C-alpha positions, 0 to 999 in steps of 0.5 A, a space after each residue: 588517276 587510280 587503277 581499279 578492278 570492277 565487274 560489268 556485263 556486256 551483250 553482243 552477238 557473235 558467230 561461233 562455229 561448232 566442232 561438227 560444223 567446222 568438220 562439215 565445212 572442211 569435208 566440203 572444201 576437200 577434193 576427192 583425193 583428199 576426201 578419200 584420205 580423210 575417210 581412211 584416217 576417220 576409219 582408223 581413228 573412230 572404232 565405231 565407223 566401219 566400211 560397208 564390204 565391197 564398196 571400194 577397191 581393195 588394195 593389193 599389198 606387196 605380199 599378195 602380189 608376190 604370192 600371186 607371182 610365186 604361184 604363177 611361176 610354179 603353175 608355169 613350171 608345172 605346165 611346162 613339165 606337162 607339155 602345156 597340159 594345164 589341166 594336169 597340174 598337181 594343185 597339191 603340190 603347189 599348196 604345199 610348196 607355198 605353205 613351205 615357211 622354210 628360208 628361201 636359201 633351204 629350197 635351193 638357190 635359183 641364182 636370182 636369190 644370190 643377187 643384192 636387194 633391188 634398192 642397192 641398184 637404184 639410181 636417183 637423179 643427180 642434182 646441180 651441186 652433185 653434178 658440179 661437185 663431181 667435175 670440180 674433183 677432176 679440175 685443176 686448181 688451188 685449194 683456195 679456189 676449190 673451197 671458194 668453188 664449193 661455196 659458190 656451188 652451194 649458193 646457186 638458185 633454181 636457175 643456176 645462177 649465183 644467189 646474192 653477190 660474190 662480195 657477200 659470199 667472200 665476207 660471209 665465209 672468209 674467202 680470199 677475193 682473188 681465189 673466189 674470182 678464179 673459182 667463179 670463172 671455173 664454175 662458170 665453165 663446168 657443164 652446164 655452161 653459165 652456172 654461177 652467172 649473176 646476170 643473163 648477159 653474163 650467163 649467155 657471154 659464157 656460153 658464147 665464148 666457149 661455143 664461138 671462140 673466134 666470133 668478134 661480134 657475138 659477144 658484143 651483141 650479147 653484152 650490149 644489145 640484148 634489149 635491142 634483140 628483144 624489140 627486134 631492133 635489127 637495123 640499129 644493132 647492125 649499125 652499132 656493130 657495123 654489120 649486115 642486118 642479115 648477120 644480126 638475124 642469124 645471130 638472133 637464131 643462134 641466140 635461141 639455142 643458148 640456155 639462159 637458166 643452166 640449172 633448168 635440166 636439174 630442176 624437178 618439180 613434183 607431179 600434181 596428180 588430178 582426179 576428177 570429182 565429177 564426170 560430165 558425160 552424154 548418155 542417150 542424147 541427154 547430159 548426165 552428171 556423176 560423181 567420182 566414187 573410186 576409192 571412196 568406201 561407203 560408211 555405216 555405224 558399227 552394229 557391234 558398238 551399238 550392242 555395246 552401248 545398250 549393255 549393262 556391264 559397261 561403265 558410264 565413262 565407257 558408254 559415254 565414249 562409245 556414244 560420243 564416237 557414234 555420234 561423230 561417225 553418224 555426223 561424219 556420214 551425214 557431212 559427206 552425203 551433204 557434201 556429195 549432194 552440194 556438189 552435184 547440185 552445183 554441177 547440174 546448174 553449171 551444166 544447165 547454164 553452160 549447155 552450149 559449152 559442153 555441146 560445142 566447146 569453149 567459144 560458147 562459154 557464158 559469163 556466170 558468177 557465184 551468185 548466180 549458182 548460189 540463188 538457184 540452188 538456194 545456198 550461200 555464195 561461200 558455200 558455192 565457192 568451197 564446193 568448187 575450189 580446187 575440184 575438177 570435172 571431167 568432160 568431153 572438153 578435158 579435165 577442168 577445174 569447176 572454177 573455170 566456169 565462173 568468169 565475168 562478161 564482156 560486152 557484145 556488139 548486139 548488146 549481150 554478154 560474152 564470157 572473158 574466157 571465151 574472148 581469150 580463147 578468141 584472141 589466142 586463135 587470132 595470134 596463133 593464125 597470124 603472119 610471124 613476119 607481120 604480127 597482129 597489133 592489139 588494135 588490129 585485134 580489137 577490130 577483129 573481135 568487134 567484126 565477131 560481135 565482141 565490143 572490147 577496148 585495146 587495154 583490155 585486149 593487152 591485159 588479156 594477152 599479157 594474162 596468157 603470157 603473149 608478148 606484144 606485136 613488137 616483140 613477136 615479129 620474126 623475120 628470121 
């Protein structure tokens, strides 16, 4: 069959998002901090967009702070010379001193000017590889072991364990097997103990061998019975090691003081700052929704460029550019207003539906889904989803993600529905109040919840408990 070229017509429907519509959707998805950053970027890029003076907190620059500090020092000095008579300060002298633009060295040295810059005195936190390398330099070993130890140190994961196998490291870096084995032992006995371990048992065994060198049973327990410790099978461990159950319990206490992840202390996670997008406060006996406007300037179109657009001395290209920039600025202002209005509508609807939560607390949270809010305020579910994603509300119960209020329901004995989040809170309270020596089983939790008007299955209790990171009753038992 031969190939041929031909033309044909085809009708089809497709959704095409204009650039402006994409920008509006993007603005709706941004949280407060991201929106402030986006507005600042637009102010830099679009000359026809300007901030209404006095609508945002002014940023104090380092130069301003230095000037204020210098002024205060001069004022304090003058005040001391006048025995505290602040009214007699020679302000002319202050102004002349600040106007002096000579280098600070020409004004006379105060001693502080001769100190090195503060940057040279800053100390950063040490990383795990740096900490181990520093100790390795003072450790007696062969050149081959030192080279192998260097490779091991730089192949540790965040836990402080060896990433991969020692055999792979030997093959990849052409190390001597005997040197690598010796280097691994050296690294494992540096501070913190257990770095370079390839398993939990090995990590804890190294610590036990150093901290309890005379104990004959503890190493065996760590090596062969960690799973039994997890199950609280104390009698089985006692029988296997031929010791008393009380001794096994004591070993369990000692085990809790060991560090399964030696690199934990050197893992620094970046702080995540949250700025609420909405505040819910009670004023005059009524709940009020207010939006966070901190740092968010009010925008307007530049009158200067409006006049320039009407001028006759501009070329067509210049007028087209200004017209396009003005249209973009106008749409941005309208999009921000629409975003703020949508978020406010969503939060007011949530406030109305979850009134008991704000009055009485988390136990009174009601089931609610995106469609409930979308239908009430007359928008699509996707709009509600974008308006609530990664956004937070500050209320008497704390700073919560707005999506916290959307959750499925669990059947109640009375026939109504109870929010899943509310059920989780009740499960957590039941477990927190249990006797550590006789933990409450999932079946017992089901009965307690049924008595509290919650009709729930045991497997659902187990699912909620696991989602909250709570161990089953067999592993929560504590006879220590």
